[in-house]
BAROKOL-835438 format. One record per residue: residue in three letters; residue number from 0; x, y, z of N, C-alpha, C in turn. Coordinates in Angstrom, 1 decimal. Each point is the difference from the previous one (the first is absolute). Layout:
# residues N
ALA,NUM,X,Y,Z,X,Y,Z,X,Y,Z
...
This chain:
# residues 131
MET,0,-12.4,25.4,135.2,-1.3,-0.6,0.4,-0.8,-0.3,-1.2
ASN,1,-0.9,-0.9,0.1,-0.9,-0.4,-1.1,-0.8,1.1,-0.5
ASP,2,0.0,0.3,-1.3,-0.7,1.1,-0.6,-1.5,-0.2,-0.1
GLU,3,-0.4,-1.2,0.2,-1.5,-0.4,-0.1,-0.7,0.3,1.3
TYR,4,0.8,0.2,1.1,-0.6,0.3,1.3,-0.5,1.4,0.1
ASP,5,-1.3,0.2,0.3,-0.6,1.3,0.0,-0.6,0.2,1.4
PRO,6,0.9,0.5,0.9,-0.4,0.1,1.4,-0.9,1.2,0.4
VAL,7,-0.9,-0.1,1.0,-0.7,1.1,0.5,0.1,-0.1,1.5
LEU,8,-0.3,1.2,0.7,0.0,0.0,1.4,-1.4,0.2,0.5
ILE,9,-0.6,-0.9,0.7,-1.3,0.1,0.6,0.2,0.6,1.4
VAL,10,-0.6,1.2,0.2,0.1,0.7,1.3,-1.4,-0.1,0.7
SER,11,0.0,-0.5,1.2,-1.2,-0.1,0.8,0.2,0.7,1.3
ILE,12,-0.9,1.0,0.3,0.2,0.7,1.2,-1.2,-0.3,0.9
VAL,13,0.2,-0.6,1.2,-1.0,-0.5,0.9,0.2,0.5,1.4
LYS,14,-1.0,-0.2,0.8,0.2,0.3,1.5,1.0,-0.9,0.6
LYS,15,0.6,0.5,1.1,1.0,-0.8,0.7,-0.5,-1.3,0.4
GLY,16,0.7,-1.1,-0.3,-0.4,-1.3,0.4,-0.6,-0.8,-1.2
TRP,17,-0.2,0.7,-1.1,-0.6,-0.7,-1.2,1.0,-0.3,-1.1
GLY,18,1.2,0.4,0.2,1.0,-0.3,-1.0,0.2,-1.5,-0.3
ASP,19,0.1,-0.8,1.1,0.2,-1.4,-0.2,-1.2,-0.6,-0.8
GLU,20,-1.2,0.5,0.2,-1.1,-0.5,-0.8,0.1,0.3,-1.5
VAL,21,0.6,1.1,-0.3,0.2,0.4,-1.4,1.1,-1.0,-0.6
VAL,22,1.0,-0.2,0.8,1.1,-0.9,-0.5,-0.6,-1.4,-0.2
LYS,23,-0.8,-0.5,0.9,-0.6,-1.4,-0.1,-0.9,0.0,-1.3
ALA,24,-0.8,1.0,-0.2,-0.8,0.0,-1.2,0.8,0.1,-1.3
SER,25,1.0,0.8,0.0,0.8,0.0,-1.2,0.8,-1.3,-0.3
ARG,26,0.4,-0.6,1.1,0.6,-1.4,-0.2,-1.0,-1.0,-0.5
LYS,27,-1.2,0.1,0.5,-1.0,-0.9,-0.4,-0.3,0.2,-1.5
ALA,28,0.2,1.2,-0.6,-0.2,0.3,-1.4,1.3,-0.3,-0.8
GLY,29,1.1,-0.4,0.6,1.2,-0.4,-0.7,1.2,0.9,0.1
ALA,30,-0.2,1.1,0.8,1.2,0.9,0.3,1.0,-0.8,0.9
LYS,31,1.2,0.4,-0.1,1.1,-0.7,0.8,0.1,0.5,1.4
GLY,32,-0.6,1.2,0.3,0.1,0.6,1.3,-0.3,1.4,-0.1
GLY,33,0.5,0.8,1.0,-0.2,1.4,0.0,0.9,0.6,1.1
THR,34,0.0,1.3,0.0,0.8,0.8,1.0,-1.0,0.9,0.7
ILE,35,0.0,0.0,1.3,-0.9,0.8,0.8,0.8,1.2,0.6
VAL,36,-0.5,1.2,-0.3,0.7,1.2,0.5,-1.1,0.7,0.9
PHE,37,0.5,0.6,1.1,-0.9,0.7,0.8,-0.1,1.5,-0.3
GLY,38,-1.2,0.6,0.2,-0.2,1.4,-0.3,-1.1,0.5,0.8
ARG,39,-0.4,1.3,-0.2,-1.1,0.6,0.7,-0.8,0.8,-1.0
GLY,40,-1.3,0.0,0.3,-1.0,0.7,-0.9,0.0,1.5,0.3
THR,41,-0.2,0.8,-1.1,-0.1,1.4,0.1,-1.2,0.5,-0.8
GLY,42,-0.9,-0.8,-0.4,-1.1,0.4,-0.8,-1.0,0.8,0.8
VAL,43,-1.0,0.5,-0.7,-1.1,0.9,0.6,-0.7,-0.7,1.1
HIS,44,-0.3,-1.3,-0.1,-0.7,-0.7,1.0,0.9,-0.6,1.1
GLU,45,1.2,0.3,-0.1,1.0,-0.6,1.0,0.2,0.9,1.2
ASN,46,-0.5,1.2,0.0,0.2,0.9,1.1,-1.0,-0.1,1.1
LYS,47,0.0,-1.2,0.7,-0.9,-0.2,1.1,0.7,0.3,1.3
LYS,48,-0.8,0.4,1.0,0.5,0.4,1.3,-0.5,-0.9,1.1
LEU,49,0.8,-0.3,1.0,-0.4,-0.7,1.1,0.5,0.7,1.2
LEU,50,-0.9,0.5,0.9,0.3,0.8,1.2,0.9,1.2,-0.4
GLY,51,-0.4,0.6,-1.1,0.6,1.3,-0.5,1.4,-0.3,-0.7
MET,52,0.4,-1.2,-0.1,1.3,-0.3,-0.7,-0.3,-0.6,-1.3
LEU,53,0.8,0.5,-1.0,-0.1,-0.5,-1.4,0.5,-1.4,-0.1
ILE,54,-0.8,-0.9,-0.6,0.4,-1.4,-0.3,0.4,-0.1,-1.4
GLU,55,1.2,-0.5,-0.2,0.6,-0.2,-1.3,-0.1,-1.5,-0.3
PRO,56,-1.0,-0.5,-0.8,-0.2,-1.4,-0.2,1.3,-0.6,-0.7
GLU,57,0.4,-1.1,0.5,1.1,-0.8,-0.6,-0.5,-0.8,-1.1
LYS,58,0.8,-0.1,-1.0,-0.3,-0.8,-1.2,1.1,-1.0,-0.3
GLU,59,-0.3,-1.0,-0.8,0.9,-0.9,-0.5,0.0,0.1,-1.6
ILE,60,1.1,0.2,-0.6,0.1,0.1,-1.4,0.6,-1.3,-0.5
VAL,61,-0.7,-0.8,-0.8,0.5,-1.3,-0.5,0.4,0.2,-1.5
LEU,62,1.3,-0.3,-0.2,0.6,0.1,-1.4,0.1,-1.4,-0.5
THR,63,-0.6,-0.3,-1.1,0.0,-1.3,-0.6,0.5,0.1,-1.5
LEU,64,1.1,-0.5,-0.3,0.6,0.0,-1.3,-0.6,-1.3,-0.7
ALA,65,-0.5,0.3,-1.2,-0.6,-1.1,-0.8,0.1,0.2,-1.5
GLU,66,-0.2,-1.0,-0.7,0.0,0.1,-1.5,-1.4,0.7,-0.3
SER,67,0.0,0.8,-1.0,-1.2,0.8,-0.4,-1.1,-1.0,-0.4
LYS,68,0.3,-1.1,-0.6,-1.0,-0.9,-0.4,-0.8,-0.7,1.2
ASN,69,0.7,0.1,1.2,-0.7,-0.6,1.2,-0.6,1.0,0.9
ALA,70,0.2,1.3,-0.3,-0.4,1.1,0.9,-1.5,0.0,0.2
ARG,71,-0.8,-0.1,-1.0,-1.5,0.0,0.1,-0.5,-1.1,1.0
GLY,72,0.5,-1.2,-0.2,-0.4,-1.1,0.9,0.4,0.3,1.5
ILE,73,1.2,0.6,0.2,0.4,0.3,1.3,-0.9,1.1,0.6
ILE,74,-0.2,1.0,-0.7,-0.9,1.1,0.4,-1.4,-0.5,0.4
ASP,75,-0.5,-0.9,-0.9,-1.4,-0.5,0.3,0.0,-0.8,1.3
ILE,76,1.0,-0.8,0.3,0.0,-0.8,1.2,0.2,0.9,1.2
ILE,77,0.8,1.0,-0.1,0.2,1.0,1.1,-1.3,0.6,0.3
ASN,78,-0.7,0.5,-1.0,-1.3,0.7,0.2,-1.0,-1.0,0.6
GLU,79,0.0,-1.2,-0.4,-0.9,-1.0,0.5,0.3,-0.4,1.4
ASP,80,1.2,-0.3,0.3,0.4,-0.5,1.4,0.1,1.1,1.0
VAL,81,0.5,1.2,-0.4,0.3,1.1,0.9,-1.1,1.0,0.0
GLY,82,-0.7,0.2,-1.1,-1.1,0.9,-0.1,0.4,1.4,-0.3
LEU,83,1.1,0.2,-0.8,0.5,1.3,-0.3,-1.1,0.8,-0.8
ASN,84,-0.9,-0.7,-0.6,-1.0,0.7,-0.8,-1.2,0.6,0.9
LYS,85,0.1,-0.2,1.3,-1.0,0.5,1.0,0.6,1.3,0.6
SER,86,-0.9,0.9,0.3,0.4,1.3,0.5,0.7,-0.1,1.3
GLY,87,1.1,0.7,0.2,0.7,0.1,1.2,1.0,-1.2,0.3
ILE,88,0.1,-0.9,-0.9,0.8,-1.2,0.2,1.5,0.3,-0.4
GLY,89,0.1,0.6,-1.2,1.3,0.3,-0.5,0.0,0.5,-1.4
LEU,90,1.1,0.0,-0.6,0.2,0.5,-1.4,1.1,-0.8,-0.6
GLY,91,-0.2,-0.2,-1.3,1.1,-0.7,-0.8,0.2,0.6,-1.3
PHE,92,1.2,-0.2,-0.6,0.2,0.5,-1.3,1.2,-0.8,-0.6
VAL,93,0.2,0.1,-1.3,1.1,-0.7,-0.7,0.9,1.0,-0.7
ILE,94,1.3,-0.2,0.1,1.0,0.8,-0.6,0.8,-0.8,-1.0
PRO,95,0.2,0.4,-1.2,0.9,-0.7,-0.9,1.4,0.1,0.5
VAL,96,0.8,-1.1,-0.2,1.4,0.0,0.5,0.9,-0.1,-1.2
LYS,97,0.9,1.0,-0.2,0.9,0.0,-1.1,1.0,-1.1,0.0
GLU,98,0.6,-0.2,1.2,1.1,-0.9,0.2,0.1,-0.6,1.4
VAL,99,0.3,-1.3,0.1,0.2,-0.6,1.3,1.5,-0.5,0.0
PHE,100,0.6,0.2,1.1,1.4,-0.4,0.1,0.2,-0.7,1.4
GLY,101,1.1,-0.7,0.1,0.3,-0.7,1.2,-0.3,-1.5,-0.2
THR,102,0.1,-0.8,1.0,-0.3,-1.4,-0.1,-1.2,-0.5,0.8
ALA,103,-1.0,0.8,0.0,-1.2,-0.4,0.7,-0.6,-1.2,-0.7
ASN,104,-0.7,-0.8,0.8,-0.6,-1.3,-0.6,-0.8,0.3,-1.2
ILE,105,-0.8,1.0,-0.1,-0.8,0.2,-1.1,0.8,0.3,-1.3
VAL,106,1.1,0.7,0.2,0.9,0.3,-1.1,0.6,-1.4,-0.5
CYS,107,0.5,-0.8,0.9,0.6,-1.3,-0.3,-1.1,-0.9,-0.6
ASP,108,-1.2,0.1,0.3,-1.0,-0.9,-0.5,-0.2,0.2,-1.5
VAL,109,0.1,1.2,-0.5,-0.2,0.3,-1.4,1.3,0.1,-0.8
ASP,110,1.1,0.0,0.7,1.3,0.1,-0.7,0.9,-1.2,0.4
ASN,111,0.0,-1.0,-0.8,0.8,-1.2,0.2,1.5,0.3,0.2
GLN,112,0.4,1.0,-0.7,1.4,0.4,0.1,0.4,0.4,1.4
CYS,113,-0.9,0.6,0.8,0.2,0.3,1.4,0.3,-1.2,0.8
LYS,114,-0.8,-1.1,-0.2,0.3,-1.2,0.7,1.3,-0.6,-0.4
LEU,115,0.4,0.1,-1.2,1.3,-0.6,-0.5,1.1,0.8,0.7
ASN,116,-0.1,1.3,0.0,1.0,0.8,0.6,0.2,-0.3,1.5
ILE,117,-1.1,-0.2,0.7,0.1,-0.3,1.4,0.6,-1.3,0.2
MET,118,-0.3,-1.0,-0.8,0.5,-1.4,0.2,1.5,0.0,-0.4
GLU,119,0.5,0.9,-0.8,1.4,0.0,-0.4,0.9,0.6,1.1
GLU,120,-0.6,0.8,0.9,0.9,0.7,1.0,0.3,-1.0,1.1
GLU,121,1.2,0.2,0.5,0.5,-0.8,1.1,-0.7,0.5,1.3
PRO,122,-0.2,-0.8,1.0,-0.6,0.4,1.3,0.7,1.2,0.6
GLU,123,1.4,0.0,-0.1,0.8,1.1,0.6,-0.3,1.3,-0.7
GLU,124,-0.3,0.0,-1.4,-0.3,1.2,-0.7,-1.3,0.5,0.4
ILE,125,-1.0,-0.9,0.2,-1.3,0.5,0.4,0.0,0.6,1.4
GLU,126,0.8,-0.6,0.9,0.1,0.6,1.4,0.6,1.4,-0.1
GLU,127,1.1,0.1,-0.8,0.7,1.3,-0.1,-1.0,1.1,-0.6
GLU,128,-0.9,-0.4,-1.0,-0.9,0.9,-0.5,-1.0,0.5,1.0
LEU,129,-0.4,-0.9,0.9,-1.0,0.3,1.0,0.5,0.9,1.1
LYS,130,1.3,0.2,0.2,0.6,0.8,1.0,-0.1,1.5,-0.3
């Protein structure tokens, strides 16, 4: 893979139903997409009760892989469009990524060799790899 590529993982944790808004905002800022994972909150303020039963709020965790040079712009648009900087909306953080592997689009976008390797393979070879 290209040694000049410096990836980071932008993690946004929001209330259920808001994950798509985070992905839209990150795409608007130039990200290629994101992955939404479902979870549940266990924080101090998450222990609410309804009719004596504990409610465990559902969350969506959005994972966005980006180049570090683009991270600030993506974070700013997510804050602006989703409002993560407001109390109770959600939380976000950035994790440095040591290595990315596989043939995800973002990897291929920064590594021309990836595209060349895919183009050299025969369709039967690609089908066999997907099985």
